[in-house]
C-alpha positions in Angstrom: 54.9 -91.6 -27.3 57.5 -88.8 -27.5 60.4 -88.6 -25.1 59.5 -85.2 -23.6 56.1 -86.4 -22.1 57.8 -89.5 -20.8 60.6 -87.6 -19.2 58.1 -85.2 -17.6 56.1 -88.1 -16.2 59.2 -89.6 -14.7 60.4 -86.4 -13.1 56.9 -85.7 -11.7 56.8 -89.2 -10.3 60.1 -88.8 -8.6 60.0 -85.2 -7.4 56.4 -85.1 -6.2 56.8 -87.6 -3.3 60.1 -85.9 -2.3 58.4 -82.5 -2.3 55.4 -83.8 -0.4 57.5 -85.5 2.3 59.6 -82.3 2.8 56.5 -80.2 3.1 55.1 -82.7 5.6 58.4 -82.7 7.6 58.4 -78.9 7.6 54.8 -78.8 8.8 55.5 -81.3 11.5 58.5 -79.2 12.7 56.3 -76.1 12.9 53.6 -78.0 14.8 56.1 -79.5 17.2 57.7 -76.1 17.7 54.4 -74.5 18.3 53.4 -77.2 20.8 56.6 -76.7 22.7 56.1 -72.9 22.9 52.5 -73.3 24.0 53.5 -75.8 26.6 56.3 -73.5 27.9 53.9 -70.5 28.0 51.3 -72.6 29.9 54.0 -73.8 32.3 55.1 -70.3 32.9 51.6 -69.3 33.8 51.2 -72.0 36.3 54.7 -72.1 37.9 55.6 -69.2 40.2 59.1 -70.6 40.4 59.7 -70.3 36.7 58.3 -66.8 36.7 60.8 -65.9 39.5 63.7 -67.4 37.6 62.7 -65.5 34.4 62.4 -62.3 36.3 65.9 -62.8 37.8 67.5 -63.5 34.4 69.3 -60.2 34.4 71.2 -60.9 37.6 74.9 -60.7 37.4 76.8 -63.9 36.7 79.9 -63.3 38.9 78.1 -63.0 42.2 79.5 -64.7 45.3 77.9 -67.8 46.9 76.7 -65.6 49.8 74.9 -63.2 47.4 73.3 -66.0 45.5 72.2 -67.7 48.7 70.6 -64.5 50.0 68.7 -64.0 46.7 67.4 -67.6 46.8 66.3 -67.2 50.4 64.3 -64.0 49.4 62.7 -65.8 46.5 61.7 -68.8 48.7 60.1 -66.4 51.2 57.8 -65.1 48.4 57.0 -68.6 47.1 56.1 -70.0 50.5 56.6 -73.6 49.3 57.6 -76.0 52.2 59.0 -78.6 49.7 61.4 -76.0 48.1 62.4 -74.8 51.6 63.3 -78.4 52.6 65.3 -79.0 49.4 67.2 -75.7 49.8 68.0 -76.4 53.5 69.4 -79.8 52.6 71.5 -78.4 49.8 72.8 -75.6 52.0 73.9 -78.1 54.6 75.7 -80.2 52.0 77.4 -77.1 50.7 78.6 -76.0 54.2 79.7 -79.4 55.5 82.1 -81.6 53.6 83.9 -84.8 54.6 87.1 -86.1 53.1 90.5 -87.8 53.5 93.7 -86.0 54.3 97.3 -86.8 53.4 100.4 -85.2 54.8 103.9 -85.4 53.3 106.2 -84.4 56.2 109.8 -83.2 56.8 110.2 -83.5 60.5 113.1 -82.2 62.7 114.2 -81.5 66.3 114.8 -78.1 67.9 116.6 -77.1 71.1 119.0 -80.0 70.9 121.4 -80.9 73.6 124.9 -79.3 73.6 127.2 -81.1 71.2 124.3 -82.7 69.2 123.4 -81.8 65.6 119.7 -82.3 64.8 118.7 -83.9 61.5 115.5 -84.0 59.6 113.6 -87.1 58.5 110.7 -87.7 56.1 107.3 -88.8 57.5 103.7 -89.1 56.5 100.2 -88.9 57.9 96.8 -90.2 56.7 93.4 -89.5 58.1 90.0 -87.9 57.7 88.5 -84.4 58.2 85.3 -82.5 58.3 85.1 -79.1 56.7 82.5 -76.6 57.9 82.3 -73.3 55.9 80.6 -70.2 57.2 81.1 -67.0 55.2 84.8 -66.6 54.6 85.9 -68.9 57.4 86.6 -72.6 57.4 86.6 -74.7 60.6 88.1 -78.1 60.0 88.8 -80.8 62.6 91.4 -83.3 61.2 92.1 -86.7 62.8 95.2 -88.5 61.4 97.7 -91.3 62.1 101.2 -89.9 61.7 104.7 -91.1 61.5 107.3 -88.5 62.6 111.0 -88.7 63.4 114.3 -87.0 63.6 118.0 -87.7 63.7 120.7 -86.8 66.3 124.3 -86.8 65.4 126.9 -86.9 68.2 130.4 -87.0 66.7 130.4 -89.8 64.2 127.4 -91.6 65.7 123.9 -91.0 64.5 120.7 -92.1 66.3 117.3 -91.9 64.6 114.1 -91.7 66.6 110.6 -92.4 65.1 107.3 -91.9 66.8 103.8 -93.1 65.7 101.1 -90.8 67.0 97.4 -90.1 66.7 96.8 -86.4 66.1 93.8 -84.2 66.3 94.2 -80.8 64.5 91.6 -78.1 65.0 92.3 -76.1 61.9 90.8 -72.6 61.4 91.2 -70.9 58.0 90.3 -67.6 56.5 89.4 -67.7 52.8 90.4 -65.0 50.3 88.2 -65.4 47.2 89.7 -65.1 43.7 88.3 -65.8 40.3 89.4 -69.4 39.8 91.0 -70.4 43.1 90.7 -69.3 46.7 93.6 -68.5 49.0 93.5 -69.8 52.6 95.5 -68.7 55.7 95.1 -69.9 59.2 96.3 -71.9 62.2 96.2 -75.6 63.3 96.5 -76.2 67.0 97.2 -79.9 67.3 97.1 -82.4 70.2 98.8 -85.7 69.6 98.9 -89.0 71.6 102.2 -90.8 71.0 101.5 -94.5 71.5 104.8 -95.9 70.1 108.4 -94.9 69.5 111.7 -96.6 68.5 115.4 -95.7 68.5 117.5 -96.8 65.5 121.3 -97.0 66.0 124.2 -97.1 63.6 124.9 -100.8 64.3 121.4 -101.7 63.1 120.1 -102.3 66.6 116.7 -101.0 67.8 115.3 -100.0 71.1 111.8 -99.0 72.1 111.2 -95.5 73.4 110.3 -95.6 77.1 107.4 -93.5 78.4 107.9 -94.3 82.0 111.0 -93.7 84.2 113.9 -91.3 84.1 114.2 -89.2 80.9 111.1 -90.9 79.5 109.2 -89.5 76.5 106.0 -87.6 76.9 102.8 -89.4 75.8 101.1 -86.2 74.7 102.4 -83.6 72.4 101.1 -80.2 71.5 101.9 -78.3 68.3 100.9 -75.1 66.6 100.7 -75.1 62.8 100.7 -72.1 60.5 98.9 -72.7 57.2 98.9 -71.1 53.7 97.4 -72.7 50.7 94.8 -72.8 48.0 91.2 -74.0 47.9 89.8 -75.0 44.5 86.2 -74.8 43.4 85.7 -78.5 44.0 86.8 -78.1 47.6 90.1 -79.7 47.0 92.6 -78.0 49.3 96.4 -77.9 49.2 98.3 -76.3 52.1 101.9 -75.7 53.2 102.1 -76.1 57.0 104.9 -75.2 59.4 104.2 -76.8 62.8 106.1 -75.6 65.8 106.5 -77.9 68.8 105.0 -76.3 72.0 105.5 -79.3 74.3 108.8 -81.0 74.9 109.7 -84.5 73.6 111.0 -85.8 76.9 109.9 -85.2 80.5 113.4 -83.9 81.2 115.2 -81.7 78.7 114.4 -79.0 76.2 114.2 -80.7 72.8 111.0 -80.1 70.8 109.9 -81.3 67.3 109.0 -79.1 64.4 107.5 -80.1 61.0 107.1 -78.8 57.5 104.2 -80.5 55.7 102.4 -80.5 52.4 98.8 -81.3 53.1 96.2 -82.5 50.6 92.5 -82.3 51.7 90.4 -84.4 49.3 86.6 -84.3 49.7 84.8 -87.7 49.3 82.3 -86.2 46.8 85.2 -85.5 44.3 85.0 -89.2 43.4 81.3 -89.2 42.7 79.7 -88.3 39.4 77.6 -85.6 40.8 
């Protein structure tokens, strides 16, 4: 037997199965692709929701949340599907209301000090929780926090430091200015605080509890007004700079009040989830 017929037989035996397999694979791909197209076309015929989505494919991509919500509500009215209405109502509520934790980094001071006294600032902090309710361009946000605030008073060479621990409720109202990647927020934070403990620290390392009864006692309640400016990210994380002016006086007798500069971090709980 010559070498040419033998070589032809070997090539045929090797290449024919490869060619057959490739043709079968190609046919399978075509069949699978056709099946998917037929399935999608049949699904489009039977699903008004997909038809609506397809019809809305030309909508602009940079629309606001309010515009998108209005379009969805119109589509849902056409579909008249109670299940979809229920799902959308639940999603809308979750979008409008967010819960989270709040942290304040505080620089606190004293204003309207007594004659001959120099006021000094002190660092403080606050930790708590908040609820954020969004409606249109407005944010309403009650904040409940436990705060440590203090100040120093220097008379001659002697310095006294005063620290208070208080439970504060801030009713924050913000206006949101929408931007492409972040949102700017501006607003006010009227704050009512219950001061349940206080302590004086003297230069000789002695300490004394602040009295809330008797002459020149401290007030149990404090009222402050905060001015806010900050940013609100797309994931609802908010960072604000707050200047809080003391409206009420520290003591029952006398004019001193407290003021505060704070860097506030509002962190929604769902930022830790995988959703």
